[in-house]
N, C-alpha and C positions, 0 to 999 in steps of 0.2 A: 664242794663236789667230791666225788669218790673216784679215785683213779683205778683203772683195771688191775694194775700192778704197780709196785713202787720201784724206782731206781734211786740211787744215792746221789742227790745233787746238793748235799749239805755244803754250805759256804760258797757255792758257785754263784756268780753274778750273771743273771740272764737279762738280756735286753730284748724287748719285743716292740718292733715298730708297728704302727696301726693297732696297738694293744687295746684300744678302747672298743674295737669292733667285736661282733658276735663270735667269730671263729677264734681270733687271736686272744680274746679275753679268756676263753676257756683254756687255751694252751698256757696262758700265763698262770692261771689258777692251778693247773696240773703241775707245773714246774714248782710253784710255791709249796704245794702239798708234799712234794718230794724234797723239800729243804732248800731250794734256791732262793736267793734274794733277787726279786724281780723288778726291773725298771720298766714301767709302762710308758711308752712313748706314743703320742698321738698329736695330730694337728689340732684336735679339739680337747683342750685341757680337762673339760668337765667329763668327757667320756673316759679319759685315762684315770681321772680321780675316782670315778665310780668303780672301776675295776680294782684299783689299788685299795679302796676302802673295803670292798668285798673280801679281798684277800686278808687284810689285816684284822678284820672282824673275826675271822676264823683261826687266827693265830699265826698266819703267815707273815712274811716280810716283803713289803712292796712299797713302791713310791712312784708317783706320777711325774712325768716330765713333758712339757710342751716341746714339740719338735716338728719342723717341716723337713721331710726327707728329701726335698728338692733343693734345699739350701744348705750347702756344706757348713757355713758358719753356724747355722742353727743346730746341726748335728754335733759339731765340735763343742758348742756350749753345753748341750745335753751330756756329752761325753765327760766333760770336766765335772759337771754336777753329779753324775753317777759315780765317778771315781771318788769324789769327796764323800758321798753318802754311803757307798757300798764297797768300793775298791775296784780293781781292774776287772774288765769284762771277760768272762769265760765262754758265754753262749750268746749267739745272735740269731734271733728269729726275724727274718725280713718279711713282715706281714703286710706292710703298707702297700696299697694298690687299689685298683678298681677301674671301672669303665666310665664313659661319659657320653651323653647323647650326641655330642659333636663328632664322635668317632663311630657313629652307628647309622646304618641305612634303615629305612623304614620298611623295606620289603626284602624278602629272602632272595628273589630272583629279579634281574633286570629284564624289562620288556621294551620293545621298540616304542610303544606308546608312552613310556615314561619320559622319553626324550621329545617325541613329536607332539604330545598332548600333556604338557606339564600341568600337574595338579597341585593345589595347595596342600601342604602337610606331607608331601611325599619327598623323602630325602634319598636320592640315588647315590651311587658310587661317585658320580661326577659332582655332586653337591658337597662332598666331604672336603673340609678345608685343611690346610697345612697346620693351622693352629689347633684344630680339634684332634687330628691324628697325633701331633706332637705332644699335646697334653697327656693323652692316654699312654703313649709310649714312654714319655718321661716319668710319669707317675709310677709305672710298673717296673720299667727297666732301670732308669736312673735312681728311682726310689729304692732299688735293691743295691745298685752299684755304689752309690755314695755312702750309705751307712756301713757297707762292708769296708770301704776304704778307711773310714774313721775307726770303727770299733775293732777291726781285726788286728790292729797294731798291738793292742794289749796281748792278744793271743800269740802273735809272732814272737814278741819279746819273752814270753814264758814258755814257748814251744808246746802249747797245748790249747785246744779250742774246738768249738763245734758251731758250724753255721748251717742253718736250715732256711732255705728260701721257700716262699710260697708261690708255686707255679699254678697251673690249672690243667684239667684234662683237655681243654681245648688247645693246649700247646701240642698235643698229639694229633688231634683232628680239629681243624678250625670250625667254629660255629658260624652259621649264617648271621648276617646283619652286623657283626662286630669285628671287622677286619683289624682295627688298631689293637684291640685288647688281645685277640688271638695271636697276632704277630708279636706283641710285647711279651706275652707269657711264653711263647716259643723262645724268645730271646732270653728270658729268665732261665729256662731249662738249659739252653746252650751255655749260658754264662756259668751255671752251676757246675757243669762238666768241666769247663775251662778252668774255673777257679779251683776245683778239686785237684786237678793236676798241678796247677801253679803253686798251691799251698801244701803239696804232698810231702815236701821235705822239711817242713817247719811244724809238724805235729797238729795240723788243723784239718779236720774232716769237713767236707761240704756236700750236702745233699739237699734235695727238694721234696716237698710234699705237693702233690697235684690233686686238689680236691675236685670232685665232680660237682653235682648240683646240691647246694645247701641253701635253705631259705635264709636270707640275710636282709638287712635294711635296704641294701642296694638293689636287690632283685625281686623283692617280694611283690611289688606292684606289677612287674612284668610276668610273673608266674602265677599269681593268684588274683581272683576277683575280690572286690570289697567284702563279699560274703564268705570268702575263704575257698570257694570253688576254683578249680584250675582255669587259667586262660588257655587259648588254643596252643600257645607255645609251651605252657606248662604240661598240657596233655601229651604233646609230642615228646617232651623230655622224659616223662614218666614211662611212656610206651617204649622208649629206646633205652631205658635203664633196666637191665634184666631183673634186678631185685625189686623193681616196681615201687620205689619210694625215694624221697629226698634223704640226703644224709643228715645226721644230727651232729652238732659241733663236737660232742663227746666221741664220735667215731674217729676223730683225728688223733685222739690222745694216745692210744696204744702205739701207733707208728711213731709219733713224736718222741715218746719216752724210750722206745727201742733205739731210735737214731741217736738219742742223747747219751745212751749208756755205752761207754767204751768197752765194757765187759760183754755186752750183748751184740754190738755192731761195730766193733773196733776195726774190722777189715772192710767196712762198707763206706765208700766215698764215691762221689760223682754220680749218684743214682737219683732218679726222679720217680717217686713212689706214687702211683695213682690210687686214690681212695674215692671211688666213684660208683660203687654198686654194679660194676661191670659195664658201664657206659662205653668206655674206650675199647672194650673187647667185642662189642656187638656191631655186626655189619648192617643191621636194619632189616634183615630177613631171617 
């Protein structure tokens, strides 16, 4: 890939959780192009390996590591492997996350008939389970909290480091149907601010990127028909995005590199940067 501008990440070790995904793999490639040694962490080793191979084929330095961000022992094992391969960690991108059908209602609004005339295939607020809500919240919030606990220790000991969490524009305005995901991402944004203050005396900056709507493997079926045309929800999203389009993964790179550069953003910490084509600014009228 070609980055919009270059920052000097030479000899820095960057960890990307969820690094095999569409958005995080692009961020990993951008950091590698700027000289970082990139550790690609993913629950799916084949996805991490694919990203790492694409980086090394173009002359970058990267290696894949299997990791479950909900299991501290798995993260600690990955940490030891990364230190052996590349050295202590300087940068952490907390990109692992996502939604799940068990944390999702099937309709945007509840009606009385949903309770009095129960229909097959309709999941109401009252049908959501503790397990479903907990899974989504844990994946997004604990999946940010636990890797930060493990990888930030390298940064504290060296009094320098940069953590970027991946929040979402629905942390600002919750979306219909997905209460667990919206609440979890709001938690990620709040945690970003808390952590920025907590780490402010040990040389670590903490910020978050809040993407708007990007077509990924997780949401493609919800937003597009098999022929590529938009679903009803996809139409609503585009009509509420002032720029009238979905984001491209490359749209995240400029903000990412700016936040990683101490020369460019050294006085920036505790911020949640929306990259959403104006979605969070639009009132709907």
